[in-house]
C-alpha positions as CSV (number, residue, x, y, z in Angstrom):
1,M,0.0,0.0,0.0
2,A,1.3,3.4,-0.9
3,T,2.2,5.7,2.0
4,E,3.1,9.3,2.5
5,I,6.5,10.4,3.7
6,L,5.9,13.5,5.9
7,M,8.0,16.5,6.7
8,P,9.5,15.6,10.0
9,A,9.9,17.7,13.1
10,L,13.6,17.6,13.7
11,S,13.5,19.6,16.9
12,P,10.8,20.2,19.6
13,T,10.3,23.8,18.3
14,M,10.4,23.1,14.6
15,E,7.2,24.2,12.7
16,E,8.5,24.4,9.1
17,G,11.7,23.8,7.2
18,T,13.4,24.0,3.8
19,L,13.8,20.8,1.7
20,A,17.4,21.5,0.8
21,K,18.3,18.4,-1.2
22,W,16.9,15.1,-2.3
23,N,19.3,12.1,-2.2
24,V,16.9,9.9,-4.0
25,K,14.8,10.2,-7.2
26,E,11.5,8.7,-8.3
27,G,11.9,5.0,-8.9
28,D,14.7,4.4,-6.4
29,S,14.4,1.6,-3.8
30,V,15.0,2.6,-0.2
31,S,15.4,0.7,3.1
32,S,14.9,1.7,6.7
33,G,17.8,3.9,7.7
34,D,18.7,5.2,4.2
35,V,19.2,9.0,4.0
36,I,16.6,10.2,1.5
37,C,16.9,14.0,1.8
38,E,18.5,16.9,3.7
39,I,16.2,19.4,5.6
40,E,17.3,22.8,6.6
41,T,15.8,24.1,9.9
42,D,16.1,27.6,11.3
43,K,19.4,26.5,12.9
44,A,21.0,23.7,10.9
45,T,20.9,21.3,7.9
46,M,20.0,17.7,9.0
47,E,19.7,14.4,7.2
48,F,16.3,12.6,7.2
49,E,16.2,8.8,7.0
50,A,13.6,6.5,5.7
51,I,11.7,4.6,8.3
52,D,10.2,2.0,5.9
53,E,11.4,0.1,2.9
54,G,9.9,0.5,-0.5
55,V,10.2,2.5,-3.8
56,I,10.0,6.3,-4.1
57,G,6.8,6.6,-6.3
58,K,6.5,10.3,-6.4
59,I,8.3,13.4,-5.1
60,L,5.8,16.0,-4.0
61,I,8.1,18.8,-2.8
62,E,11.0,20.0,-5.0
63,E,14.5,20.8,-3.8
64,G,14.9,24.3,-2.4
65,A,11.2,24.6,-1.3
66,E,11.0,26.8,1.7
67,G,8.4,27.1,4.5
68,V,7.3,23.4,4.3
69,K,5.2,22.8,7.3
70,V,5.8,19.9,9.6
71,N,3.7,16.8,8.7
72,T,3.2,18.0,5.1
73,P,3.6,15.1,2.6
74,I,6.9,15.4,0.8
75,A,6.9,12.1,-1.2
76,I,5.0,8.9,-1.8
77,L,6.5,5.5,-0.9
78,L,5.3,2.5,-2.8
79,E,5.4,-1.0,-1.7
80,E,7.6,-3.3,-3.8
81,G,5.5,-4.4,-6.8
82,E,3.2,-1.4,-6.8
83,D,3.1,1.0,-9.7
84,A,2.7,4.7,-9.8
85,S,-1.1,4.5,-10.0
86,A,-1.1,3.5,-6.3
87,A,0.1,7.0,-5.4
88,E,-2.9,8.6,-7.0
89,G,-4.9,10.6,-4.5
90,L,-2.1,10.8,-1.9
91,G,-0.2,13.9,-1.0
92,G,-2.9,16.4,-2.0
93,G,-5.5,15.9,0.7
94,A,-4.5,18.9,2.7
95,A,-4.7,21.3,-0.2
96,A,-8.0,20.0,-1.6
97,P,-10.9,22.4,-1.3
98,A,-13.5,21.6,1.3
99,A,-16.8,20.3,-0.1
100,A,-19.8,22.5,0.1
101,P,-22.0,21.9,3.2
102,A,-25.0,21.0,1.1
103,A,-23.1,18.4,-0.7
104,K,-21.9,16.9,2.6
105,E,-25.6,16.6,3.8
106,E,-26.8,15.0,0.6
107,K,-24.0,12.3,0.4
108,P,-21.5,11.9,3.2
109,A,-18.0,11.2,2.1
110,E,-17.2,7.5,2.1
111,A,-13.8,5.7,2.2
112,P,-12.8,4.4,-1.2
113,A,-13.2,0.7,-1.8
114,P,-10.1,-1.4,-1.1
115,A,-8.0,-2.5,-4.0
116,A,-8.5,-6.1,-5.1
117,A,-5.8,-8.4,-3.8
118,S,-3.0,-6.9,-1.8
119,P,0.0,-9.0,-0.6
120,A,-0.1,-7.2,2.8
121,P,-2.8,-7.8,5.4
122,A,-5.7,-5.4,5.5
123,A,-5.4,-2.3,7.6
124,P,-6.7,-3.1,11.1
125,A,-9.0,-1.1,13.2
126,A,-8.7,0.0,16.8
127,A,-11.2,-0.9,19.5
128,D,-13.1,2.3,18.8
129,G,-13.4,1.6,15.1
130,S,-10.7,4.0,14.0
131,R,-8.1,2.9,11.5
132,V,-4.7,1.8,12.8
133,F,-2.0,3.1,10.5
134,A,0.9,0.7,9.9
135,S,3.5,0.3,7.1
136,P,3.1,-2.7,4.8
137,L,6.2,-4.4,6.2
138,A,4.9,-3.9,9.8
139,R,1.6,-5.4,8.9
140,R,3.2,-8.5,7.3
141,I,5.5,-9.0,10.4
142,A,2.5,-8.6,12.7
143,A,0.4,-11.1,10.7
144,D,3.3,-13.7,10.8
145,K,3.7,-13.2,14.6
146,G,0.0,-13.1,15.3
147,L,0.2,-9.6,16.8
148,D,-2.8,-7.3,17.3
149,L,-1.7,-4.0,15.8
150,A,-4.4,-2.1,17.7
151,S,-2.4,-2.9,20.9
152,I,0.9,-1.5,19.6
153,K,2.0,2.1,19.9
154,G,3.5,3.4,16.7
155,S,6.6,5.5,16.6
156,G,6.3,6.8,13.0
157,P,4.8,10.0,11.8
158,R,1.3,10.6,13.2
159,G,1.6,7.4,15.3
160,R,2.1,5.1,12.3
161,I,3.4,1.6,13.3
162,V,6.7,0.8,11.6
163,K,9.0,-2.2,11.4
164,A,10.8,-1.5,14.6
165,D,7.6,-1.3,16.6
166,V,6.6,-4.9,15.8
167,E,9.9,-6.7,15.5
168,N,10.4,-7.1,19.3
169,A,6.7,-7.3,20.2
170,T,5.1,-10.5,21.4
171,A,1.7,-11.9,20.7
172,A,-0.9,-11.0,23.3
173,P,-4.7,-11.2,23.5
174,K,-6.6,-8.3,22.0
175,A,-7.1,-5.6,24.5
176,A,-10.6,-4.9,25.7
177,P,-12.2,-1.7,24.3
178,A,-10.7,1.2,26.3
179,A,-12.5,4.4,27.3
180,A,-12.2,7.0,24.7
181,E,-9.1,9.2,25.2
182,A,-9.3,12.9,25.3
183,P,-8.3,14.4,21.9
184,K,-4.6,15.3,21.8
185,A,-3.9,19.0,22.1
186,A,-3.3,20.7,18.8
187,S,0.2,21.4,18.0
188,A,1.3,24.9,18.9
189,P,0.6,27.4,16.2
190,A,3.3,29.3,14.5
191,A,4.3,32.4,16.3
192,A,2.2,35.3,15.1
193,P,4.0,38.2,13.5
194,A,4.7,41.1,15.7
195,S,1.9,43.6,15.8
196,G,2.7,46.8,14.0
197,M,2.6,48.3,10.5
198,S,2.2,46.0,7.6
199,A,5.0,45.6,5.0
200,D,2.8,47.5,2.5
201,A,2.2,50.3,4.9
202,V,5.9,50.7,5.6
203,K,6.8,50.5,1.9
204,K,4.4,53.3,1.2
205,I,6.3,55.6,3.6
206,Y,9.5,55.0,1.5
207,D,7.8,55.3,-1.9
208,G,10.3,56.9,-4.2
209,V,13.3,56.0,-2.1
210,D,15.9,53.4,-3.3
211,Y,16.1,50.4,-1.0
212,E,16.7,46.7,-1.2
213,E,14.2,44.1,0.3
214,V,15.9,41.4,2.2
215,K,14.0,38.2,2.6
216,L,13.9,36.7,6.1
217,D,15.5,33.3,6.4
218,G,14.3,30.7,9.0
219,M,16.8,31.8,11.7
220,R,15.8,35.5,11.4
221,K,12.1,34.6,11.6
222,T,12.7,32.5,14.7
223,I,14.8,35.2,16.4
224,A,12.1,37.8,15.7
225,A,9.3,35.5,16.9
226,R,11.0,34.3,20.1
227,L,12.3,37.7,21.2
228,T,9.0,39.4,20.5
229,E,7.4,36.7,22.6
230,A,10.0,37.3,25.3
231,K,9.5,41.1,25.6
232,Q,5.7,40.7,25.4
233,T,5.3,37.9,27.9
234,I,8.3,37.9,30.3
235,P,8.3,40.6,33.1
236,H,11.9,41.6,32.8
237,F,13.7,43.6,35.5
238,Y,17.4,44.5,35.5
239,L,20.2,44.4,38.1
240,R,23.6,46.1,37.4
241,R,27.0,45.7,39.0
242,E,30.6,46.7,38.2
243,I,33.3,44.0,38.7
244,K,37.0,44.7,39.3
245,L,39.0,42.5,36.9
246,D,42.6,43.2,37.9
247,A,43.1,40.1,40.1
248,L,41.4,37.9,37.4
249,M,43.6,39.4,34.6
250,A,46.8,38.7,36.5
251,F,45.7,35.2,37.5
252,R,44.6,34.4,33.9
253,A,48.0,35.6,32.6
254,D,49.8,33.3,35.0
255,L,47.6,30.3,34.1
256,N,48.0,30.9,30.4
257,K,51.8,30.8,30.8
258,T,51.5,27.5,32.6
259,L,49.1,26.0,30.1
260,A,50.9,27.2,27.0
261,G,52.7,23.9,26.5
262,R,49.3,22.2,26.3
263,G,48.0,24.6,23.7
264,V,45.4,26.1,26.1
265,K,44.6,29.8,26.2
266,L,41.9,30.8,28.6
267,S,39.7,33.8,27.9
268,V,37.9,36.1,30.3
269,N,34.7,34.6,29.0
270,D,35.8,31.1,30.3
271,F,36.1,32.6,33.8
272,I,32.7,34.2,33.5
273,I,31.1,30.9,32.5
274,K,32.6,29.2,35.5
275,A,31.7,32.0,37.9
276,C,28.0,31.9,36.7
277,A,27.9,28.1,36.9
278,L,29.1,28.1,40.5
279,A,26.7,31.0,41.4
280,L,23.8,28.9,40.1
281,Q,24.8,26.2,42.6
282,Q,25.2,28.7,45.4
283,F,21.6,30.0,44.7
284,P,19.7,27.0,43.3
285,D,16.4,28.8,43.1
286,C,18.0,30.9,40.3
287,N,18.9,27.7,38.4
288,A,15.4,27.4,37.0
289,A,13.1,27.8,34.0
290,W,9.6,29.0,33.6
291,A,7.2,26.2,32.4
292,G,3.8,27.9,32.0
293,D,2.1,26.9,35.3
294,R,5.2,25.8,37.2
295,V,8.9,26.3,37.7
296,L,11.5,23.7,36.8
297,K,14.6,23.6,39.1
298,F,17.7,22.0,37.8
299,K,20.5,20.1,39.6
300,G,23.4,20.8,37.2
301,S,24.4,24.2,35.9
302,D,23.7,24.2,32.1
303,V,25.0,27.5,30.9
304,A,24.1,28.8,27.4
305,V,26.5,31.3,25.7
306,A,25.4,33.5,22.8
307,V,27.6,33.1,19.7
308,A,27.2,35.6,16.8
309,I,27.1,34.1,13.3
310,E,26.3,35.6,10.0
311,G,22.6,36.5,9.9
312,G,21.8,35.6,13.5
313,L,23.1,33.8,16.6
314,F,23.2,30.5,18.4
315,T,23.2,29.8,22.1
316,P,25.2,26.5,22.5
317,V,24.8,25.0,26.0
318,L,27.7,23.9,28.2
319,R,26.2,21.1,30.3
320,N,27.2,20.8,34.0
321,A,29.6,23.7,33.7
322,D,29.9,23.9,37.5
323,G,31.9,20.6,37.5
324,K,34.3,21.3,34.7
325,S,37.7,22.8,34.8
326,L,38.5,26.1,33.1
327,S,40.6,24.3,30.4
328,A,37.7,21.9,29.7
329,L,35.2,24.7,29.5
330,S,37.6,26.6,27.2
331,A,38.0,23.7,24.8
332,E,34.3,22.9,24.7
333,M,33.3,26.5,24.1
334,K,35.8,26.8,21.2
335,D,34.4,23.6,19.7
336,L,30.7,24.7,20.1
337,A,31.4,28.2,18.8
338,G,33.2,26.9,15.7
339,R,30.5,24.5,14.8
340,A,27.8,27.1,15.5
341,R,29.4,29.4,12.9
342,D,29.3,26.6,10.4
343,R,25.7,25.8,11.4
344,K,26.8,22.2,12.3
345,L,25.3,22.0,15.8
346,A,22.7,19.4,16.6
347,P,19.5,20.6,18.3
348,H,20.4,19.1,21.7
349,E,23.6,21.2,21.7
350,Y,21.8,24.6,21.6
351,Q,18.5,23.8,23.4
352,G,18.0,23.7,27.1
353,G,19.7,25.4,30.0
354,S,18.3,27.8,32.6
355,F,20.7,30.7,32.2
356,A,22.6,32.5,29.4
357,I,25.6,34.8,28.9
358,S,25.8,37.4,26.2
359,N,29.2,39.1,26.0
360,L,29.7,42.1,23.7
361,G,32.8,43.3,25.4
362,M,35.0,42.3,22.5
363,F,33.1,44.8,20.4
364,G,33.9,47.7,22.8
365,I,30.4,47.8,24.2
366,E,30.6,48.9,27.9
367,N,27.1,48.0,29.0
368,F,23.8,46.9,27.6
369,D,20.6,45.0,28.5
370,A,20.0,41.5,27.1
371,V,16.6,40.0,26.3
372,I,15.9,36.7,28.2
373,N,15.7,33.7,25.9
374,P,12.6,31.7,27.0
375,P,12.3,29.5,28.9
376,H,15.4,30.7,30.7
377,A,14.9,32.7,33.9
378,S,17.8,35.1,33.4
379,I,20.6,36.3,31.2
380,L,23.8,38.1,32.0
381,A,24.9,40.9,29.6
382,V,28.7,41.4,29.8
383,G,30.5,44.6,28.7
384,A,34.1,45.5,28.1
385,G,36.7,45.8,30.8
386,V,37.6,49.5,31.0
387,K,40.3,51.2,33.0
388,K,38.7,53.7,35.4
389,P,39.5,55.7,38.5
390,V,38.0,54.0,41.5
391,V,38.2,54.5,45.3
392,N,39.9,51.5,47.0
393,A,39.2,50.0,50.4
394,E,41.7,52.5,52.0
395,G,39.8,55.5,50.5
396,Q,42.4,56.2,47.9
397,V,41.8,56.8,44.2
398,E,43.5,54.2,42.0
399,V,43.1,53.1,38.4
400,A,41.4,49.7,38.0
401,T,40.0,47.6,35.2
402,M,36.2,47.6,35.7
403,M,33.6,45.5,33.8
404,S,30.0,46.4,33.8
405,V,27.4,43.6,33.8
406,T,23.6,43.6,33.7
407,L,21.5,40.7,34.8
408,S,18.1,40.5,33.1
409,V,15.7,38.6,35.3
410,D,12.3,36.9,34.8
411,H,10.3,38.2,37.8
412,R,8.0,35.2,37.7
413,V,10.9,33.0,38.7
414,I,13.4,35.2,40.5
415,D,12.6,38.0,42.9
416,G,14.7,41.1,43.3
417,A,16.6,40.1,46.5
418,L,17.4,36.7,45.2
419,G,18.6,38.1,41.9
420,A,20.8,40.6,43.7
421,Q,22.4,37.8,45.8
422,F,23.1,35.7,42.7
423,L,24.7,38.6,40.9
424,D,26.8,39.4,44.0
425,A,28.0,35.8,44.0
426,V,29.1,36.1,40.3
427,K,31.0,39.3,41.3
428,T,32.7,37.7,44.2
429,N,33.7,34.7,42.1
430,L,35.3,36.9,39.4
431,E,37.0,39.3,41.8
432,D,38.6,36.3,43.7
433,P,39.2,33.8,41.0
434,L,41.6,31.6,43.0
435,A,39.0,31.0,45.7
436,M,36.5,30.2,42.9
437,L,38.6,27.3,41.8
438,A,39.5,26.0,45.3
């Protein structure tokens, strides 16, 4: 029986993608695990593998197509021995116009009659009468093993039962009819565009002015949607401190001399990551994320660090940063940042965490306010170290290297006093780096 290959969701937040490249053509045979195409998400290009065996009967989405929604049919897979006529009627259901209400009342739509003689067993039905979707190969294996497909949970698209689901299953009596389950919640709709002037209204303002229209790619659209959501839904407040860096700079210089033979060169950012990771352990109520109607508190300090790339940014996550050495954090950060710039990070490498760092000091920015990246509870904006006159503990004026930081905080998770204590711990860790590593 011909089946649809659907646009997969390659990450929890993916709603659409670009079909970058087909690795197969119509008429090619494929097996489970074969890479059939490459799909570009807002963050990376990933390979998509076949979950069933068969023949590519029809390609529905051409290479380069953008904005393909998750679960949209992209190709038709035929069972061995079927011809292209078996694909007729598949792949176009979503786009077909709805029938007029009157026509529906006169003659309700009926399922098409089954084709005569099929080598695979007929599609089974669940206890409630609904159809159980299974691949031809899965149905054959189930028939051979005497399995009730209605009792097997499918792992394929839309709950479809595939080969792997039935291979290790054992025959069991058919389950008694179960109480009807509540319908599954609809998938989250795509983020609505920010309210404001329409594109046409803005273009009218600049009528007669030379300009170039730049089409938004997936990453830019995602950044716009997520940060608009953040500013509209997260009650931000801001805490600011200045941190004296002289002791850290001297300590870092000594460490780098010692580590030079190993090819390790620590950056100030490596110390900031470590200081924040330890502060999250010192104040575990800050090591949390907002989850709609509850707060999730984490054990390890998973720290995200913003990395600028062409056209946008990534926030790769350093897992359990509190338990790693400075040299390990430095090596991991360099690896993640390099692969982020090449857009080679896997989703699990840039999703998660409870806290983020955004450092613009290398660009000469002395201070700024960062926008929280949901569901994180806070983000630290780090400015450049600048030599300034300061009054020391003895009341004398001296020149010191001072770094301005701003902690943006989600007030739903962290209150003002707690945020202030956390930021003070970060300051203490950086101003006394040797104690931080003790």
